[in-house]
C-alpha positions as a Markdown table, in Angstrom:
| # | Residue | x | y | z |
|---|---|---|---|---|
| 1 | Met | 50.4 | -147.5 | -59.8 |
| 2 | Ala | 53.9 | -148.7 | -58.4 |
| 3 | Ser | 56.0 | -146.2 | -56.5 |
| 4 | Asn | 59.0 | -144.5 | -58.5 |
| 5 | Pro | 62.3 | -146.3 | -56.5 |
| 6 | Ala | 64.4 | -143.8 | -58.5 |
| 7 | Arg | 62.7 | -140.6 | -56.8 |
| 8 | Pro | 64.7 | -139.2 | -53.8 |
| 9 | Asp | 63.4 | -139.4 | -50.4 |
| 10 | Ala | 63.3 | -135.9 | -49.0 |
| 11 | Thr | 62.7 | -136.8 | -45.4 |
| 12 | Arg | 66.0 | -139.2 | -45.7 |
| 13 | Arg | 67.9 | -136.3 | -47.7 |
| 14 | Ser | 67.0 | -134.0 | -45.0 |
| 15 | Glu | 68.0 | -136.6 | -42.0 |
| 16 | Arg | 71.7 | -137.1 | -43.9 |
| 17 | Ser | 71.9 | -133.5 | -44.2 |
| 18 | Arg | 71.1 | -132.9 | -40.5 |
| 19 | Arg | 73.6 | -135.7 | -39.1 |
| 20 | Ala | 76.4 | -134.4 | -41.5 |
| 21 | Ile | 75.5 | -130.8 | -39.9 |
| 22 | Tyr | 76.0 | -132.0 | -36.2 |
| 23 | Asp | 78.9 | -133.9 | -37.2 |
| 24 | Ala | 80.6 | -131.0 | -39.0 |
| 25 | Ala | 79.8 | -128.7 | -36.0 |
| 26 | Leu | 81.0 | -130.9 | -33.4 |
| 27 | Ala | 84.4 | -131.6 | -35.4 |
| 28 | Leu | 85.2 | -127.7 | -36.3 |
| 29 | Val | 84.5 | -126.8 | -32.6 |
| 30 | Ala | 86.9 | -129.3 | -31.6 |
| 31 | Glu | 89.6 | -128.6 | -34.2 |
| 32 | Val | 89.5 | -124.8 | -34.1 |
| 33 | Gly | 87.4 | -123.5 | -31.2 |
| 34 | Tyr | 84.2 | -122.0 | -30.7 |
| 35 | Pro | 85.1 | -118.4 | -31.9 |
| 36 | Lys | 86.9 | -119.5 | -35.2 |
| 37 | Thr | 83.8 | -121.9 | -35.8 |
| 38 | Thr | 81.2 | -120.6 | -38.5 |
| 39 | Ile | 78.1 | -121.1 | -40.5 |
| 40 | Glu | 79.8 | -120.8 | -43.5 |
| 41 | Gly | 82.8 | -123.1 | -42.5 |
| 42 | Ile | 79.9 | -125.9 | -40.7 |
| 43 | Ala | 78.0 | -125.7 | -44.2 |
| 44 | Ala | 81.2 | -126.1 | -46.6 |
| 45 | Arg | 82.4 | -129.4 | -44.2 |
| 46 | Ala | 78.9 | -131.2 | -43.9 |
| 47 | Gly | 78.4 | -130.4 | -47.7 |
| 48 | Val | 75.1 | -128.2 | -47.5 |
| 49 | Gly | 74.4 | -124.6 | -48.4 |
| 50 | Lys | 74.3 | -122.4 | -45.5 |
| 51 | Gln | 70.8 | -121.4 | -45.9 |
| 52 | Thr | 70.0 | -124.8 | -45.1 |
| 53 | Ile | 71.7 | -124.6 | -41.5 |
| 54 | Tyr | 69.9 | -121.3 | -41.1 |
| 55 | Arg | 66.7 | -122.6 | -42.1 |
| 56 | Trp | 67.0 | -124.8 | -39.1 |
| 57 | Trp | 69.0 | -123.1 | -36.8 |
| 58 | Pro | 69.0 | -119.3 | -35.8 |
| 59 | Ser | 72.9 | -119.6 | -34.8 |
| 60 | Lys | 76.1 | -121.7 | -34.6 |
| 61 | Ala | 75.5 | -122.0 | -30.8 |
| 62 | Asp | 71.8 | -123.5 | -31.7 |
| 63 | Val | 73.5 | -125.7 | -34.2 |
| 64 | Leu | 76.1 | -126.9 | -31.4 |
| 65 | Leu | 73.8 | -127.6 | -28.6 |
| 66 | Glu | 71.7 | -129.5 | -30.7 |
| 67 | Ala | 74.2 | -131.4 | -31.9 |
| 68 | Phe | 75.6 | -132.1 | -28.0 |
| 69 | Leu | 71.9 | -133.4 | -27.2 |
| 70 | Asp | 71.7 | -135.6 | -29.9 |
| 71 | Leu | 75.2 | -136.9 | -28.9 |
| 72 | Gly | 73.9 | -137.6 | -25.8 |
| 73 | Glu | 70.7 | -139.4 | -27.0 |
| 74 | Gln | 73.1 | -141.6 | -28.9 |
| 75 | Ala | 75.1 | -142.5 | -26.0 |
| 76 | Ala | 71.8 | -143.0 | -24.0 |
| 77 | Arg | 70.6 | -145.3 | -26.7 |
| 78 | Gln | 73.6 | -147.4 | -26.5 |
| 79 | Ala | 73.9 | -147.6 | -22.7 |
| 80 | Asp | 70.0 | -148.6 | -23.0 |
| 81 | Pro | 69.0 | -150.1 | -26.4 |
| 82 | Gly | 65.3 | -151.0 | -25.0 |
| 83 | Ala | 64.7 | -147.6 | -23.7 |
| 84 | Asp | 61.9 | -145.4 | -25.5 |
| 85 | Pro | 63.4 | -142.2 | -26.2 |
| 86 | Ala | 59.7 | -140.4 | -25.9 |
| 87 | Ala | 59.5 | -141.4 | -22.5 |
| 88 | Gly | 62.5 | -139.7 | -21.7 |
| 89 | Tyr | 65.4 | -140.6 | -19.8 |
| 90 | Ala | 66.0 | -141.3 | -16.1 |
| 91 | Ile | 68.7 | -142.8 | -13.8 |
| 92 | Pro | 67.6 | -146.4 | -13.3 |
| 93 | Asp | 66.0 | -147.2 | -9.8 |
| 94 | Thr | 66.9 | -150.6 | -8.8 |
| 95 | Gly | 66.2 | -149.9 | -5.2 |
| 96 | Asp | 70.2 | -149.7 | -4.8 |
| 97 | Leu | 71.1 | -145.8 | -4.8 |
| 98 | Ala | 74.6 | -146.4 | -4.4 |
| 99 | Ala | 74.7 | -149.0 | -7.3 |
| 100 | Asp | 72.5 | -146.7 | -9.5 |
| 101 | Leu | 74.8 | -143.8 | -9.1 |
| 102 | Lys | 77.9 | -145.8 | -9.7 |
| 103 | Ala | 76.5 | -146.9 | -12.8 |
| 104 | Val | 75.7 | -143.5 | -14.3 |
| 105 | Leu | 79.1 | -142.3 | -13.1 |
| 106 | Arg | 80.8 | -144.9 | -15.0 |
| 107 | Ala | 78.8 | -144.3 | -17.9 |
| 108 | Thr | 79.8 | -140.5 | -17.8 |
| 109 | Val | 83.2 | -141.3 | -17.5 |
| 110 | Asp | 83.1 | -143.6 | -21.0 |
| 111 | Glu | 81.6 | -140.2 | -22.5 |
| 112 | Leu | 84.1 | -137.9 | -21.3 |
| 113 | Leu | 87.0 | -140.4 | -22.0 |
| 114 | Asp | 85.7 | -140.6 | -25.6 |
| 115 | Pro | 87.3 | -138.2 | -28.2 |
| 116 | Lys | 84.5 | -137.5 | -30.2 |
| 117 | Phe | 82.7 | -136.5 | -27.1 |
| 118 | Glu | 85.9 | -134.7 | -25.3 |
| 119 | Ala | 87.3 | -132.5 | -27.9 |
| 120 | Pro | 84.2 | -130.4 | -28.6 |
| 121 | Ser | 82.9 | -130.6 | -25.1 |
| 122 | Arg | 86.1 | -129.4 | -23.8 |
| 123 | Ala | 85.8 | -126.5 | -26.4 |
| 124 | Leu | 82.5 | -125.1 | -25.7 |
| 125 | Ala | 83.1 | -125.6 | -21.9 |
| 126 | Ala | 86.2 | -123.4 | -22.3 |
| 127 | Glu | 84.3 | -120.8 | -24.5 |
| 128 | Gly | 81.4 | -120.8 | -22.0 |
| 129 | Leu | 83.7 | -119.5 | -19.1 |
| 130 | Val | 84.6 | -116.6 | -21.3 |
| 131 | Asn | 81.2 | -115.8 | -23.2 |
| 132 | Glu | 78.7 | -115.7 | -20.5 |
| 133 | Gln | 75.6 | -116.0 | -22.5 |
| 134 | Leu | 76.7 | -119.2 | -24.3 |
| 135 | Gly | 77.8 | -120.4 | -20.7 |
| 136 | Arg | 74.2 | -119.8 | -19.5 |
| 137 | Val | 72.5 | -121.3 | -22.7 |
| 138 | Phe | 75.0 | -124.1 | -22.4 |
| 139 | Val | 73.8 | -124.7 | -18.6 |
| 140 | Ala | 70.0 | -124.3 | -19.3 |
| 141 | Lys | 70.0 | -126.5 | -22.3 |
| 142 | Leu | 72.2 | -129.2 | -21.8 |
| 143 | Leu | 73.5 | -129.7 | -18.3 |
| 144 | Glu | 70.7 | -128.9 | -16.0 |
| 145 | Pro | 68.3 | -130.9 | -17.6 |
| 146 | Gln | 71.0 | -133.8 | -16.9 |
| 147 | Leu | 71.9 | -132.7 | -13.3 |
| 148 | Gln | 67.7 | -132.6 | -12.8 |
| 149 | Leu | 67.6 | -136.8 | -13.6 |
| 150 | Tyr | 70.0 | -136.9 | -10.4 |
| 151 | Val | 67.4 | -134.9 | -8.6 |
| 152 | Gln | 64.9 | -137.2 | -9.3 |
| 153 | Arg | 66.5 | -140.2 | -8.4 |
| 154 | Leu | 67.6 | -138.4 | -4.9 |
| 155 | Arg | 64.0 | -137.9 | -4.3 |
| 156 | Ala | 63.0 | -141.2 | -5.1 |
| 157 | Ala | 65.6 | -142.1 | -2.5 |
| 158 | Gln | 64.2 | -139.8 | -0.2 |
| 159 | Asp | 61.0 | -141.4 | -0.3 |
| 160 | Ala | 62.2 | -144.7 | 0.1 |
| 161 | Gly | 64.0 | -143.2 | 3.3 |
| 162 | Gln | 67.6 | -144.1 | 1.7 |
| 163 | Val | 68.5 | -140.1 | 2.1 |
| 164 | Arg | 67.5 | -137.7 | 4.6 |
| 165 | Arg | 64.6 | -135.7 | 4.3 |
| 166 | Asp | 66.4 | -132.5 | 5.1 |
| 167 | Val | 68.5 | -133.1 | 2.2 |
| 168 | Asp | 68.5 | -130.9 | -0.8 |
| 169 | Pro | 68.6 | -133.0 | -3.8 |
| 170 | Arg | 70.3 | -130.1 | -6.1 |
| 171 | Ile | 73.3 | -129.5 | -3.7 |
| 172 | Ala | 73.9 | -133.4 | -2.6 |
| 173 | Leu | 74.1 | -134.2 | -6.2 |
| 174 | Glu | 77.1 | -131.7 | -6.1 |
| 175 | Leu | 79.4 | -133.7 | -3.8 |
| 176 | Phe | 80.0 | -136.5 | -6.5 |
| 177 | Val | 79.3 | -134.7 | -10.0 |
| 178 | Ser | 81.3 | -131.3 | -9.5 |
| 179 | Pro | 84.5 | -133.1 | -8.2 |
| 180 | Leu | 84.2 | -135.5 | -11.6 |
| 181 | Ala | 83.8 | -132.3 | -13.7 |
| 182 | Gln | 86.5 | -130.3 | -12.1 |
| 183 | Arg | 88.7 | -133.0 | -12.5 |
| 184 | Trp | 87.8 | -133.5 | -16.2 |
| 185 | Leu | 88.2 | -130.0 | -16.9 |
| 186 | Gln | 91.0 | -128.8 | -15.0 |
| 187 | His | 93.0 | -132.1 | -15.5 |
| 188 | Thr | 93.6 | -132.1 | -11.7 |
| 189 | Gly | 93.7 | -136.0 | -11.6 |
| 190 | Pro | 92.7 | -138.9 | -13.9 |
| 191 | Ile | 88.6 | -140.1 | -13.6 |
| 192 | Ser | 88.2 | -143.5 | -13.8 |
| 193 | Tyr | 85.1 | -146.0 | -12.3 |
| 194 | Glu | 87.3 | -146.4 | -9.0 |
| 195 | Tyr | 87.4 | -142.7 | -8.5 |
| 196 | Thr | 83.3 | -142.2 | -9.2 |
| 197 | Asp | 82.5 | -145.1 | -7.2 |
| 198 | Thr | 84.8 | -143.5 | -3.9 |
| 199 | Leu | 82.9 | -140.3 | -4.7 |
| 200 | Val | 79.4 | -142.1 | -4.5 |
| 201 | Asp | 80.7 | -143.8 | -1.2 |
| 202 | Tyr | 81.9 | -140.7 | 0.3 |
| 203 | Ala | 78.6 | -138.9 | -0.7 |
| 204 | Leu | 76.3 | -141.0 | 0.7 |
| 205 | Gly | 78.3 | -141.8 | 3.4 |
| 206 | Gly | 77.5 | -138.3 | 4.5 |
| 207 | Ile | 73.8 | -138.0 | 3.7 |
| 208 | Ala | 72.4 | -141.5 | 4.4 |
| 209 | Pro | 70.0 | -141.7 | 7.2 |
| 210 | His | 71.9 | -141.7 | 10.6 |
């Protein structure tokens, strides 16, 4: 018996709803800030019932964090269309540590300057400074997994003899990641490819083998 083409696909409908909720949550937090963003507001903007949101997420923080993770995954797929998401993401290892770090930081600059990422990210980052619980969740679920990608790449560089064995990768990555974050968050200076390339050069000049 032929299938009925008029019958709605529940899986597709759910995916469309999920995508609409992501977009609505990110747009709202950018427009009105985290405190004024509500489940009801997200539901109304996404065109779904609030019970749909509560069925998938326990709080607005969970919605926003998942929406951000999805935004990051989309950016990663665009940067490397051939990558397998199931295998997880990693900083490329071409054997040239400086080139690899510069490439990923340049991609980060593009992301930070992208309005669809910048506005909601600033709103969440600002709220995380005054809302300790949200800040800790934001770091644990979103930021720390990204930082661990740098840790893994720096450990590989240690194995290859490109970074001293006594260097702590978790601290070393802050030599180029933290200055970029500070400039972006506090507007202390422009962010650009030239800036992040220089950060890498300065950082590796301090941690490369003597």
